[in-house]
C-alpha positions as CSV (number, residue, x, y, z in Angstrom):
1,M,6.1,92.7,94.4
2,K,3.9,89.2,95.7
3,N,0.7,91.0,94.6
4,F,1.7,92.0,91.0
5,K,3.1,88.4,90.1
6,M,0.4,86.5,91.9
7,N,-2.1,88.5,89.8
8,N,0.0,88.5,86.6
9,M,-0.2,84.7,86.5
10,A,-4.2,84.7,88.3
11,R,-5.3,86.5,85.0
12,G,-3.4,84.2,82.6
13,A,-4.4,81.0,84.5
14,G,-8.1,81.9,85.0
15,E,-9.1,83.7,81.8
16,R,-6.7,80.8,80.1
17,R,-4.7,83.0,79.5
18,R,19.5,107.0,61.5
19,Q,26.4,112.6,56.8
20,N,27.4,112.9,60.6
21,P,27.4,110.3,63.4
22,A,24.6,112.0,65.1
23,A,22.3,112.3,62.2
24,K,22.9,108.6,61.6
25,A,21.8,107.7,65.2
26,C,19.1,109.7,65.0
27,V,17.8,107.9,61.8
28,F,18.2,104.5,63.8
29,L,15.9,105.4,66.2
30,L,13.5,107.4,65.0
31,P,11.1,104.5,63.6
32,V,11.2,103.1,67.0
33,L,10.2,106.3,68.7
34,L,7.6,106.8,66.5
35,C,6.1,103.4,67.4
36,I,6.3,103.9,70.7
37,N,4.6,107.0,70.4
38,C,2.1,105.4,68.7
39,A,1.4,102.4,71.4
40,A,1.5,104.9,74.4
41,V,-1.7,106.2,72.5
42,S,-3.5,102.9,73.6
43,A,-1.6,102.4,77.1
44,L,-2.5,99.4,78.8
45,E,-0.7,97.7,81.9
46,S,1.7,95.4,80.7
47,G,2.6,91.7,81.0
48,A,5.6,89.3,81.0
49,R,6.9,91.6,84.1
50,F,9.6,89.3,84.9
51,L,11.5,91.3,81.9
52,R,11.8,94.2,84.3
53,I,13.8,91.9,86.7
54,D,17.5,93.1,86.9
55,T,19.8,90.2,85.4
56,D,23.3,91.7,86.7
57,A,24.4,92.2,90.2
58,R,26.9,95.4,89.3
59,A,23.3,96.8,87.8
60,V,21.3,96.0,90.3
61,S,24.1,97.4,93.1
62,M,23.9,101.0,90.9
63,G,20.5,101.0,91.4
64,A,19.8,99.6,88.1
65,A,21.6,103.0,86.6
66,Y,23.2,100.9,83.9
67,T,22.2,102.3,80.3
68,A,25.4,104.0,79.4
69,M,27.7,101.9,81.7
70,A,26.5,98.6,80.2
71,S,29.7,96.8,78.5
72,G,29.8,93.1,77.8
73,V,27.8,90.2,77.8
74,E,25.1,91.5,80.2
75,S,24.1,94.5,77.7
76,L,21.7,92.0,76.3
77,A,19.7,92.8,79.3
78,Y,20.3,97.0,79.4
79,N,21.7,98.2,76.0
80,P,22.9,95.7,73.6
81,A,25.4,98.7,72.0
82,G,27.4,97.5,75.0
83,L,28.4,94.4,73.1
84,S,30.6,96.1,70.7
85,A,32.7,96.6,73.5
86,V,33.3,92.8,73.8
87,K,36.9,92.6,73.1
88,G,37.0,88.2,73.3
89,V,34.8,85.6,74.4
90,E,32.8,86.9,77.6
91,L,30.9,84.0,79.6
92,G,28.3,85.3,82.5
93,F,25.9,83.8,84.8
94,S,23.7,85.4,87.2
95,H,21.5,83.6,90.0
96,T,18.8,85.1,92.6
97,N,16.7,83.8,94.9
98,W,13.6,85.6,94.0
99,L,10.5,86.6,95.9
100,M,7.7,83.7,96.7
101,D,10.7,81.4,96.7
102,S,11.2,81.6,92.9
103,M,14.4,81.5,91.5
104,H,15.5,84.0,88.7
105,D,18.8,83.1,86.7
106,F,20.5,84.5,83.2
107,I,23.0,82.6,81.0
108,G,25.0,84.6,78.7
109,V,28.0,84.3,76.0
110,A,29.2,87.3,73.7
111,V,31.7,87.2,70.9
112,P,33.5,89.5,68.9
113,V,33.3,88.9,64.8
114,K,36.9,88.8,63.9
115,G,38.1,91.0,61.5
116,K,34.6,93.0,61.9
117,P,34.0,95.8,64.3
118,L,31.1,93.8,65.0
119,A,30.1,91.4,68.1
120,I,27.1,89.2,69.0
121,G,25.4,87.6,71.8
122,F,23.3,85.0,73.4
123,G,21.3,85.0,76.6
124,L,18.6,82.8,78.2
125,T,16.5,84.5,81.0
126,R,14.3,82.3,83.2
127,L,12.4,83.1,86.3
128,S,11.1,79.8,87.9
129,N,7.9,79.8,90.3
130,G,8.1,76.3,91.5
131,S,5.0,74.4,92.3
132,M,1.6,76.3,93.7
133,D,-1.6,74.7,95.3
134,A,-4.3,74.7,92.5
135,R,-8.0,75.9,94.3
136,S,-11.2,74.7,92.4
137,A,-14.6,77.3,92.6
138,D,-15.2,76.2,96.2
139,R,-11.6,76.9,97.5
140,S,-11.2,73.3,97.9
141,A,-7.5,71.7,97.1
142,G,-7.2,70.7,93.5
143,G,-3.6,69.2,93.3
144,S,-1.1,71.9,92.4
145,F,0.5,73.5,89.2
146,S,3.8,75.5,88.2
147,S,4.7,77.7,86.3
148,Y,7.9,79.9,84.3
149,D,8.9,82.9,82.3
150,Q,12.0,82.6,80.0
151,A,13.3,84.9,77.1
152,V,16.0,83.8,74.6
153,T,17.8,86.6,73.5
154,V,20.2,87.2,70.4
155,G,22.2,90.5,70.3
156,M,24.5,91.9,67.7
157,A,26.2,95.3,68.0
158,G,29.0,97.7,66.0
159,M,30.6,100.6,65.5
160,L,29.5,104.0,63.5
161,G,31.6,106.5,63.9
162,K,31.8,107.1,67.5
163,Y,28.7,105.5,68.4
164,R,27.8,102.0,69.3
165,L,24.9,100.8,68.0
166,G,23.2,97.5,69.1
167,L,19.8,95.2,68.2
168,N,18.7,92.3,70.1
169,V,16.1,90.0,69.2
170,K,14.4,87.6,71.6
171,Y,11.4,85.6,71.8
172,V,9.7,85.1,74.9
173,E,7.3,82.3,76.9
174,S,5.5,82.2,80.1
175,A,3.7,79.1,81.0
176,I,1.2,78.6,83.6
177,A,-0.5,75.3,84.5
178,G,0.5,73.7,81.2
179,D,-0.7,76.9,79.1
180,K,1.9,79.4,77.2
181,A,1.9,82.3,75.9
182,R,4.6,83.3,73.7
183,A,5.6,87.0,72.0
184,G,8.6,88.0,69.8
185,A,10.1,91.4,70.6
186,V,13.3,93.6,69.6
187,D,15.6,95.9,71.4
188,I,17.9,99.1,70.4
189,G,20.1,101.0,72.0
190,F,23.2,103.2,71.2
191,N,25.6,104.7,73.5
192,R,28.8,106.5,73.1
193,S,31.5,108.2,74.8
194,L,31.8,112.6,74.9
195,N,34.7,114.2,73.6
196,N,37.6,115.7,76.1
197,I,35.7,114.6,79.0
198,P,35.5,110.9,81.0
199,A,31.9,110.7,80.2
200,G,29.4,108.5,78.1
201,I,25.7,108.6,77.1
202,G,23.5,105.9,76.2
203,M,19.8,105.0,75.2
204,S,17.7,102.2,74.7
205,V,14.5,100.8,73.9
206,Q,13.3,97.8,75.1
207,N,10.5,94.9,74.4
208,L,9.3,96.7,71.3
209,G,7.3,93.8,69.9
210,T,4.1,91.3,69.9
211,K,1.3,90.7,72.9
212,M,1.2,87.5,75.2
213,K,-1.6,85.9,75.0
214,Y,-3.3,83.3,77.1
215,I,-6.3,82.0,75.3
216,S,-8.2,85.2,74.8
217,Q,-6.4,87.6,77.2
218,E,-3.5,89.6,76.0
219,D,-1.1,91.7,77.4
220,P,1.7,93.7,75.9
221,L,5.4,93.3,76.8
222,P,7.1,95.9,79.1
223,L,8.1,98.5,76.3
224,T,10.8,100.7,78.2
225,V,12.4,103.4,76.9
226,A,15.6,104.6,79.0
227,A,18.4,107.0,78.6
228,G,21.7,107.2,80.6
229,L,24.6,109.2,81.6
230,M,27.8,108.1,83.4
231,F,30.8,110.0,84.1
232,S,34.2,109.0,85.7
233,V,35.1,111.6,88.5
234,I,38.9,110.0,88.6
235,P,39.7,106.2,87.5
236,G,38.0,103.8,89.5
237,V,35.2,106.2,90.7
238,N,32.2,106.2,88.5
239,L,28.8,107.9,88.7
240,A,26.0,106.6,86.7
241,L,22.1,108.2,86.0
242,D,19.4,106.7,84.5
243,V,15.6,107.8,83.6
244,K,13.4,104.6,82.3
245,R,9.8,105.0,81.2
246,L,7.5,102.2,81.0
247,V,5.1,103.2,78.3
248,Y,2.1,100.8,78.6
249,D,2.6,100.9,82.5
250,K,3.1,104.7,82.8
251,Q,5.6,104.9,85.2
252,T,8.6,106.6,85.4
253,G,12.0,105.8,87.3
254,V,15.2,108.0,88.2
255,S,18.3,105.5,89.1
256,F,21.1,107.1,90.6
257,G,24.5,104.7,91.2
258,T,28.5,105.2,92.4
259,E,31.0,102.6,91.9
260,Y,34.7,102.8,93.8
261,A,37.1,100.6,92.5
262,L,40.2,99.8,94.8
263,L,43.1,99.1,93.8
264,S,43.3,95.4,94.7
265,G,40.6,95.0,92.3
266,V,37.4,95.2,94.9
267,A,34.9,97.6,94.0
268,L,32.1,98.8,96.4
269,R,28.9,100.2,95.0
270,A,25.6,101.8,95.8
271,G,22.3,103.1,94.0
272,Y,18.9,104.7,94.8
273,L,16.0,104.1,92.3
274,A,13.2,106.9,92.9
275,G,9.8,107.1,91.1
276,D,6.6,105.4,91.0
277,R,8.5,102.4,89.5
278,A,9.7,101.4,92.7
279,V,6.6,101.9,94.5
280,N,4.7,99.8,91.9
281,I,7.1,96.7,92.7
282,N,7.6,97.0,96.6
283,N,11.3,98.4,96.1
284,T,12.3,100.5,99.0
285,G,14.8,102.0,96.6
286,F,17.9,101.6,98.1
287,S,20.6,98.9,96.8
288,A,24.3,97.9,97.5
289,G,27.1,95.6,96.4
290,A,30.8,94.8,95.8
291,G,32.7,93.4,93.0
292,L,36.3,91.0,92.9
293,N,38.0,90.8,90.0
294,F,40.6,88.4,89.7
295,W,42.5,86.2,86.5
296,G,39.9,88.0,83.9
297,T,36.9,86.9,86.0
298,Q,34.7,89.2,87.9
299,L,32.6,88.2,90.6
300,D,30.0,90.6,91.5
301,Y,27.1,90.7,94.6
302,A,24.4,92.6,95.2
303,V,21.2,93.0,97.7
304,N,18.0,94.8,97.2
305,P,15.8,95.2,99.8
306,Y,12.0,95.0,99.1
307,G,10.3,95.9,102.5
308,A,8.1,93.5,104.4
309,L,8.7,91.2,101.1
310,G,12.7,90.4,102.2
311,N,15.6,91.3,100.6
312,T,16.5,89.5,97.2
313,Q,20.4,88.9,96.8
314,K,22.1,88.3,93.3
315,I,25.5,86.9,92.0
316,T,27.2,87.2,89.2
317,L,29.9,85.4,87.5
318,K,31.6,86.9,84.3
319,K,34.9,85.4,82.8
320,K,36.3,87.1,79.9
321,F,38.9,84.7,77.4
């Protein structure tokens, strides 16, 4: 993680730089899938990698197997279709002491549209890297500089038959030593509950948009296609599975997650991320966490080990009104 983050910053600074609901859903996603197919022809390594960092502690503790489970303000970062499950105003905040002394934060709000089967959401994600030492060509000290990455997201979701459909529009910005790169993107998703069984499926396409450009250096956003399945074994016990493909990076990850909610309002969770995506980000694969529900408030905690780089710990607070 340290190497890819530093390399990503160095590149920027150094170069100044869809009759039935199922058929409708297919029409809805077909143009997106065609675009992805075209994009994959000229696959390149992506930039703006902070968009790959999870924003929700519950998701992290379940190995990020969250495409079918996302249901609320956190859906902005996983599957915008989940926004449609919002019944009242919902606020969310997450904080992580990230790697290399950086901080990763998310704040969002989701609101149902009165009298309509719709919900809208707004979210801000930011990775702050703090101050770094600058070096001249001869490696002598040359002062210091700071950098940050952030994304502003506006989402909308609604019902179409048994399907929940969602769309995000977002503005992405990165700044390194005063130089900025900007991009626009959309996320598209759907999910639905299966008939007669306590299970659901979901699919999302994230970061479909323009390239980030630092002067002459251009990098595509981390275009991601994800499909997920969740199953409630018994009330309070959930299993989740996700398969994610990072198109430009040519990486595939498979995530497994479990959740056991106790009657006392306490939930215990564990997850595992397998595949070359985990290897690429130096993630050891395992994650764990717990949650507490009280007075319309949900407090979640997750820990994720990154080998020699140490552990990251994420805390998320959500309030429903």
